[in-house]
Structure formats: C-alpha cells, structure tokens
C-alpha positions as CSV (number, residue, x, y, z in Angstrom):
1,M,0.0,0.0,0.0
2,S,1.3,3.4,-1.0
3,V,0.1,6.5,0.8
4,R,0.7,10.0,-0.7
5,V,1.7,12.5,2.1
6,G,2.6,16.1,2.4
7,I,4.5,18.2,5.0
8,L,3.1,21.5,6.2
9,G,6.0,23.8,7.3
10,A,8.6,21.6,5.5
11,T,11.6,24.0,5.6
12,G,11.9,24.3,9.4
13,A,13.9,22.1,11.7
14,V,11.1,19.6,12.3
15,G,10.1,19.7,8.7
16,Q,13.6,18.7,7.7
17,R,13.4,15.7,10.1
18,F,10.2,14.7,8.5
19,I,11.9,14.7,5.1
20,Q,14.8,12.6,6.4
21,L,12.5,10.1,8.1
22,L,10.2,9.8,5.0
23,D,13.1,9.0,2.7
24,D,12.7,5.4,1.6
25,H,9.7,4.9,3.9
26,P,7.9,1.6,3.1
27,T,4.4,3.2,3.0
28,F,4.6,6.9,2.6
29,D,5.4,8.7,-0.6
30,L,6.2,12.4,-0.2
31,A,4.1,14.3,-2.7
32,A,3.9,17.9,-1.4
33,V,6.0,20.3,0.7
34,T,4.6,23.7,1.9
35,A,6.2,26.7,3.6
36,S,5.6,30.4,4.0
37,A,4.6,32.7,1.2
38,E,8.2,33.8,0.8
39,S,9.3,30.3,0.0
40,A,6.3,29.3,-2.2
41,G,7.3,28.7,-5.8
42,K,11.0,28.0,-5.1
43,T,12.5,24.6,-5.2
44,Y,12.9,23.0,-1.8
45,R,16.7,23.3,-2.2
46,E,16.4,27.0,-2.7
47,A,13.9,27.5,0.1
48,A,15.4,25.4,2.9
49,K,18.6,26.0,4.8
50,W,19.3,22.3,5.2
51,R,20.8,21.5,8.6
52,V,20.1,17.8,9.0
53,N,23.1,15.4,9.1
54,T,22.1,13.5,5.9
55,P,21.8,15.1,2.3
56,I,18.5,16.3,1.0
57,P,17.0,13.5,-1.0
58,D,17.4,14.4,-4.7
59,D,13.8,14.1,-5.6
60,V,12.8,16.4,-2.7
61,A,15.5,18.9,-3.5
62,E,13.8,19.7,-6.8
63,M,10.2,19.7,-5.6
64,E,8.4,23.0,-5.8
65,V,7.4,24.4,-2.4
66,A,3.7,25.1,-2.3
67,E,1.8,27.7,-0.2
68,T,0.4,26.3,3.1
69,S,-3.2,26.1,2.1
70,P,-5.6,23.5,0.8
71,A,-5.4,25.1,-2.6
72,G,-1.6,24.8,-2.5
73,V,-1.7,21.0,-2.1
74,A,-4.8,20.3,-4.1
75,D,-3.0,19.1,-7.2
76,A,-0.7,16.8,-5.2
77,D,-3.6,14.4,-4.4
78,V,-2.3,13.7,-0.9
79,D,-3.9,11.2,1.5
80,L,-2.3,12.4,4.7
81,L,-0.6,15.6,5.9
82,F,2.1,16.0,8.5
83,S,2.2,19.4,10.3
84,S,5.3,21.0,11.8
85,L,3.9,24.5,11.8
86,P,4.4,27.0,14.6
87,S,1.4,26.7,16.9
88,G,0.1,30.2,16.2
89,V,0.1,29.5,12.5
90,A,-1.2,25.9,12.9
91,S,-4.2,27.1,14.9
92,E,-5.3,29.2,11.9
93,V,-4.2,26.9,9.1
94,E,-4.9,23.3,10.2
95,P,-8.8,23.8,10.5
96,A,-8.9,24.9,6.9
97,F,-7.3,21.6,5.8
98,L,-9.6,19.6,8.1
99,E,-12.7,21.3,6.8
100,E,-11.6,20.2,3.3
101,G,-11.4,16.6,4.4
102,Y,-7.7,16.2,5.0
103,V,-6.3,13.9,7.7
104,V,-3.6,15.7,9.6
105,S,-1.0,14.2,12.0
106,S,0.4,17.3,13.8
107,N,3.4,18.1,15.9
108,S,2.1,21.6,16.6
109,S,1.2,22.3,20.2
110,N,-2.3,23.9,19.6
111,D,-5.3,21.8,20.5
112,R,-3.3,19.0,22.2
113,M,-5.6,19.2,25.2
114,A,-8.8,19.8,23.3
115,D,-11.5,17.3,24.5
116,D,-12.1,15.9,21.0
117,V,-8.5,15.8,19.7
118,P,-6.5,12.5,20.2
119,L,-3.2,13.1,21.8
120,T,-1.4,9.9,20.9
121,I,1.7,7.9,21.4
122,P,1.0,4.6,19.5
123,E,2.8,2.4,22.0
124,I,0.9,4.0,24.9
125,N,-2.7,4.9,24.0
126,P,-3.6,3.8,20.4
127,D,-7.3,3.4,21.5
128,H,-7.5,7.2,21.9
129,L,-7.4,7.5,18.1
130,D,-11.1,6.6,18.1
131,L,-11.7,10.1,19.6
132,I,-11.7,11.1,15.9
133,E,-15.3,9.9,15.6
134,V,-16.3,12.3,18.4
135,Q,-14.3,15.0,16.7
136,R,-16.0,14.6,13.4
137,D,-19.4,14.6,15.0
138,E,-18.8,17.7,17.0
139,R,-16.9,19.7,14.4
140,G,-18.8,18.6,11.3
141,W,-15.8,18.0,9.2
142,D,-14.7,14.9,7.2
143,G,-11.0,15.4,8.0
144,A,-9.3,14.2,11.2
145,L,-6.7,15.8,13.5
146,V,-4.4,13.8,15.7
147,K,-1.6,15.4,17.8
148,N,1.6,14.0,19.3
149,P,2.7,15.5,22.7
150,N,5.6,17.8,23.5
151,C,9.1,16.4,23.1
152,S,9.8,16.4,26.8
153,T,6.5,14.7,27.5
154,I,7.3,11.9,25.0
155,T,10.6,11.2,26.7
156,M,9.0,10.6,30.1
157,V,5.5,9.1,29.4
158,P,6.6,5.7,28.0
159,T,8.5,5.0,31.2
160,L,5.5,6.1,33.3
161,A,3.1,3.9,31.2
162,A,5.4,0.9,31.9
163,I,5.4,1.4,35.7
164,D,1.8,2.5,36.1
165,E,0.9,-1.1,37.0
166,F,2.4,-0.4,40.4
167,G,-0.2,2.3,41.1
168,L,1.3,5.6,40.0
169,E,0.3,8.3,42.4
170,S,2.6,11.3,41.7
171,V,5.5,12.3,39.5
172,H,8.1,15.0,39.8
173,V,10.4,15.6,36.9
174,S,13.3,17.9,36.2
175,T,14.4,18.1,32.6
176,L,17.8,18.9,30.9
177,Q,16.6,19.8,27.4
178,A,18.7,20.2,24.3
179,V,18.9,23.5,22.4
180,S,17.5,22.0,19.2
181,G,14.1,21.8,21.0
182,A,13.9,25.6,20.6
183,G,14.5,25.5,16.9
184,Y,17.6,26.6,15.1
185,S,17.4,30.3,16.2
186,G,15.5,29.7,19.4
187,V,18.4,30.1,21.8
188,T,21.4,32.2,21.0
189,S,24.9,31.1,21.6
190,M,25.5,33.9,24.0
191,E,22.6,32.7,26.1
192,I,23.4,29.0,26.3
193,I,27.2,28.6,26.1
194,D,28.7,28.2,29.7
195,N,25.2,28.4,31.0
196,A,21.9,26.7,31.8
197,I,18.5,28.3,31.6
198,P,16.1,27.1,34.4
199,H,12.9,28.0,32.6
200,I,11.3,27.1,29.2
201,G,8.1,29.0,28.6
202,G,5.0,26.8,28.6
203,E,7.0,23.6,28.8
204,E,6.2,22.7,32.4
205,E,2.4,23.1,31.9
206,K,2.6,20.9,28.8
207,M,4.4,18.1,30.7
208,E,2.0,18.3,33.6
209,T,-1.2,18.2,31.5
210,E,-0.3,16.2,28.4
211,S,1.1,13.3,30.5
212,R,-2.2,12.8,32.3
213,K,-4.1,12.8,29.1
214,L,-1.8,10.3,27.5
215,L,-2.1,8.0,30.5
216,G,-5.8,8.5,30.9
217,E,-8.7,6.2,29.9
218,F,-10.9,6.6,26.8
219,D,-14.5,5.4,27.4
220,G,-15.6,5.7,23.8
221,A,-16.8,9.3,24.2
222,A,-14.1,11.2,26.2
223,V,-10.6,10.8,27.7
224,H,-10.5,10.8,31.5
225,L,-7.2,12.2,32.8
226,H,-5.0,10.0,34.9
227,D,-5.3,11.0,38.5
228,A,-1.6,11.1,39.3
229,D,-0.2,14.5,40.3
230,V,2.5,15.7,37.9
231,A,5.0,18.5,38.6
232,A,7.7,19.6,36.2
233,S,10.8,21.8,36.2
234,C,12.1,22.4,32.7
235,N,15.7,23.5,32.0
236,R,17.7,24.3,28.8
237,I,21.3,23.1,28.7
238,P,24.0,23.3,26.0
239,T,23.6,19.9,24.3
240,L,22.5,19.8,20.7
241,D,20.0,16.9,20.7
242,G,18.5,14.6,23.3
243,H,16.4,15.5,26.3
244,L,17.6,14.0,29.6
245,E,15.1,13.9,32.4
246,N,15.3,13.1,36.2
247,V,12.1,11.5,37.3
248,F,10.8,10.9,40.9
249,A,7.7,8.7,41.2
250,E,5.5,7.5,44.0
251,F,3.2,4.5,43.9
252,T,0.4,2.8,45.9
253,E,2.5,-0.4,45.8
254,D,6.1,-0.9,46.8
255,P,8.0,-2.1,43.7
256,S,11.7,-2.9,43.9
257,A,14.2,-1.4,41.5
258,A,14.3,-4.7,39.7
259,D,10.5,-4.7,39.3
260,L,10.7,-1.2,37.8
261,R,13.5,-2.0,35.4
262,G,11.8,-5.2,34.3
263,A,8.5,-3.5,33.6
264,M,10.2,-0.9,31.5
265,E,12.2,-3.4,29.5
266,A,9.1,-5.6,28.9
267,F,6.8,-2.8,27.9
268,E,5.5,-3.6,24.4
269,S,6.4,-1.6,21.3
270,A,3.9,-1.0,18.5
271,D,3.8,-3.1,15.3
272,L,4.4,-0.2,13.0
273,P,7.1,0.4,10.4
274,S,8.9,3.0,12.4
275,S,8.5,1.5,15.9
276,P,11.6,0.2,17.6
277,D,11.8,-3.5,18.4
278,Q,12.3,-2.6,22.1
279,L,10.7,0.7,23.0
280,I,12.6,1.2,26.3
281,K,16.3,0.3,26.8
282,V,17.3,0.2,30.5
283,F,20.8,0.5,31.9
284,G,21.5,-1.5,35.0
285,D,23.3,-0.7,38.3
286,D,26.6,-1.4,36.6
287,E,26.3,1.7,34.4
288,P,24.9,4.4,36.8
289,E,26.2,7.2,34.6
290,R,23.9,6.3,31.6
291,P,21.9,7.4,29.7
292,Q,23.8,10.3,28.3
293,P,22.6,12.5,25.4
294,R,25.7,12.2,23.2
295,L,26.0,8.4,23.7
296,D,22.4,7.3,23.8
297,R,20.1,9.7,21.8
298,T,20.4,7.6,18.7
299,Y,19.1,4.4,20.3
300,A,16.9,2.6,17.8
301,D,17.8,5.3,15.2
302,G,16.5,7.9,17.6
303,M,13.0,6.3,17.9
304,G,13.5,4.6,21.3
305,I,13.5,5.7,24.9
306,V,16.5,5.0,27.2
307,A,16.3,4.8,31.0
308,G,18.8,4.2,33.8
309,G,19.7,5.0,37.3
310,V,16.6,3.2,38.6
311,Q,16.6,3.3,42.4
312,T,14.0,3.1,45.2
313,T,13.6,5.9,47.7
314,D,11.7,6.2,51.0
315,D,8.7,7.6,49.0
316,G,8.9,5.6,45.8
317,A,11.6,5.6,43.1
318,K,13.8,7.7,41.0
319,Y,15.4,7.2,37.6
320,N,16.6,9.0,34.5
321,C,15.2,8.8,30.9
322,L,16.3,10.2,27.6
323,A,15.0,10.5,24.0
324,H,16.1,12.3,20.8
325,N,13.9,15.3,20.9
326,T,13.6,16.1,17.2
327,I,13.3,12.5,16.0
328,R,11.3,10.6,18.7
329,G,10.1,13.8,20.3
330,A,8.8,15.6,17.2
331,A,8.9,14.4,13.6
332,G,9.2,10.7,14.4
333,A,6.2,10.9,16.8
334,S,4.0,12.4,14.1
335,L,5.3,9.8,11.6
336,L,4.3,7.0,14.0
337,N,0.8,8.6,14.5
338,G,0.5,8.7,10.7
339,E,1.4,5.0,10.5
340,L,-1.2,4.3,13.2
341,L,-3.9,6.3,11.2
342,V,-3.2,4.1,8.2
343,E,-3.2,0.9,10.3
344,E,-6.6,1.8,11.9
345,G,-8.2,2.7,8.6
346,Y,-8.4,6.5,9.0
347,V,-6.3,7.0,5.9
C-alpha cells in the first residue's frame, strides 16, 4: 500500500526531520511540501537552509514548495498531511485543511488538550485515536486531526506507562533539554554557552497536563485524565540533541528497582514500520552514569527511549530517561501517528 503524504512547514527544523524520516519509507510517498509565502514557488533546495546530518533526497530537493493552504496542495492528491507549523500558524491553518477533508498528523502544540482531539503515542494509547469519531461529530468535518505530545513529555511518558501497573500516584520531573528543542534560532549562543536556563516558557504546563491525558482512559466518548499528580521543572542546557530527564515517582504499591527495570524493559512496542523493536532500553546498576545525550540519543535510530539509574527511595523511586527530541520527540512521533492512522483505517 502506498500513501501519498505532504508536509506543512517543510523548511523548518522539524520539517527537515520529516523529510529525512520519510526517505525510503515503506508506506509513505512524499508528494507535497509547503512553507511560508516567501518560499512558495521556489525549489525545496532554494527555500530550505538544510541542517540535517544527511543530504536532501534528490527528488525532494527539486520539488516546488507550495503555499500552506488547501489550494496549495490540491494538485498533489495527498492522503495524509504531517504538520510541523508553529502553533500560532497551525491554529489558523490546520482547521482549513480539516474542513476540506484532509487527515492531519500534527506536531504543533495547539489543540493538544482539546477534549475531542486525540493526543497519541502509538505504543501507549492507540485506542484514543477513536476520539476522531467524536471530533468529526462535534466539528462537522470529514477530516481528522491527531496530535503528538511535547518532546519532553514523549521522553517521560513511555516509562511512566510501563510502571503505572504499580499504582502511579505522583510524578516530579526535572528536565535537561537540548537547544534543538527551541529551533535553530530559538536560543542564541550567548545565552546558552557556559550556561543553563532554568525556565522554558510553557513547557512545564505541557508536561503536567499532556502526560495525564496520554495515561488517561478513553471510554468511547471522552478521555478521563490519569489521577496522578505531575509537577515539572524544565531547563535548557548546551547539548545539541537529546532531552535527559530526572524522574521521581510515588506508587500505591512498593516495587523494587528490579521490578521497575523489568516493567520498562518488557513494555511492548507497537507493530508499525517506524516502531523500535524494544521501546525502552534500560541500563542496570553497573552503568549508573547512563543514559547520556551524546551516547544514547540515537538508540533505535532515535526512535526509542533510554532509561537508567533506577533506584528506590523512601517515598517511591527515581530514575533518568532520555530520547532524541527532534526525532522521537517531534517528527518521528507524528510519523508514528501517521502510520497508526493508516493501520486503523483513517487514511
């Protein structure tokens, strides 16, 4: 089966990751790339300042960049759109595509917590995708919108899903987030070199709310948020890629460190083309200094989660987790949601 896809906002950092991940994809054929009005009409090579560590695919380099509108992609006959638009733009643009019947898998942060929008990690809550039926009934459109969560949320939630069986009650997390999470020009060198920034605007609230929606239960009509308390402190540090997070969790039960490691290692991946064979790789007590961004962010080609330092405390447990923020945490997450949409018959 071949599915024709397009990328909204294809010239930015996440858009470039989409292009990299779609190259030689077994199901998706890239048929359209869009960007701002200033880029429309140019070839992709001319419009994009390519910064990904692999070359621009030859066929994509010569594609003409379209305007970001339904009219701009009408001739491309796409079945599925991936969105990497800034949230302010996406909140205006995405509804226009949805009203025209397009299915959109979006990395943009707008509408993630909307009651009728699935916020999905395929390995965690694939059943939430059926919220699309509620969405279509309420909004009266033929299209469908699914969101993936914030990159820091994606890093933590798979580990929490794995250990939720022990009665997850509360989570405190402190993040050490790479500069690429802010986009190429998001943090200047003068701000971040020899420094750490102990605040990332809006990030803490996203982690605290999105994680509870992802871990919540879907009853066929609505998602009921998980009742765990979640508190986050988000920090920017001078690494290029890879968000490292220090997690402190409390449970109703009393699991051992071995119990927690075993649950993470055994947690099932999804049966999708881009899913890692083992979702969570866990380092043992013999390697307490892992995971590290430079050494471990490319686990499973950047699509997996890495954990380590699992220890019990008087109140519960603590551990570290890591994921590649622009691959697993952004473009790769939307790609997986697109694969899930195909698997479930929404495309």
